[in-house]
N, C-alpha and C positions, 0 to 999 in steps of 0.2 A: 424560822426562816428570816423574817423581817423583825427588826427591833423597833419598838415604838419610839417616837421622837419625844424627848422630855422638854421641860421648860428651858434649860440652858441652850439646847440646840435651837429651839424656836427663837429665843432672844438673839442668838448669833445670826440666824437667817434674817430676822427682821432688821437688825442693824446693817447687815450687808446690803439688803435691798434698799434701805433708806439712803445709804451712802451712794449707791449706784443711781438712785433717782435724784438725789440732792446735788451731787457733785456737778453734773452737766448743767444744771440750772444756775448754780453759782458761777461757774466758769463762763457760761453764756452771758450772764449779766456783766461780768468783768470785761469780756470781749466787746460787748455792745457799748459799754461806757467808753472804751478806748477808741471806738469808731469802726470796729470790725463787725462782721455778722455774728449774731449770737449763736448761730448753729455751730460755730467752731468749738463750742463747749462739749459737743459730742465727741470730739477728737480726744478729749481728756479721759475717755473710758478705755482707750486702746493703749496698753502699757508703753511700748517703745515710741509710738507716735506722739503720745502725750509729752514725753520728755523733749522730743524734737519741737513740738508746737510751743512748749513753754520757753525753750531757748529762743525760738524765732520771735515769740511775743515780747520777750524781754529786750531783744536787740533791735527790733523793727522800729521804724518811724511810725508812730501812731497817727492815723488820719485826724483825730480830734486835736492833737497838738499842732499839726500842720495848719489846720483851719484856724486855730486860735492865734498862731503867729501871723497868719495872713490878715485876720481881722484886726489885730493890734497894729500892724503896719498901715492898713487902710484907715483906721480910726485916727492914728497919730497924724496923718496928712490932712485930715479934714477938721481937726479941732481948732477953734479960734485961739489965736495967740501963739500958735506954733509956726515955725518957719519951714518953708519947703526947700 
């Protein structure tokens, strides 16, 4: 009735589980470094939503870059020897 699971099947199951556990962690780290919530990494497990999220992420203005530009503008005004 039931066939026993062999080593190749167990390896495939193990790899799939590792990918499904590892992928959201990596994407969450990428999202958090860009200034978004790391929980957005869970969206990458949903097939169609992951494509939409990836396009949004690539085209959006990242909060970390906006903050960097703001800091550069404010630092340039306060450095000695610069003209206002």
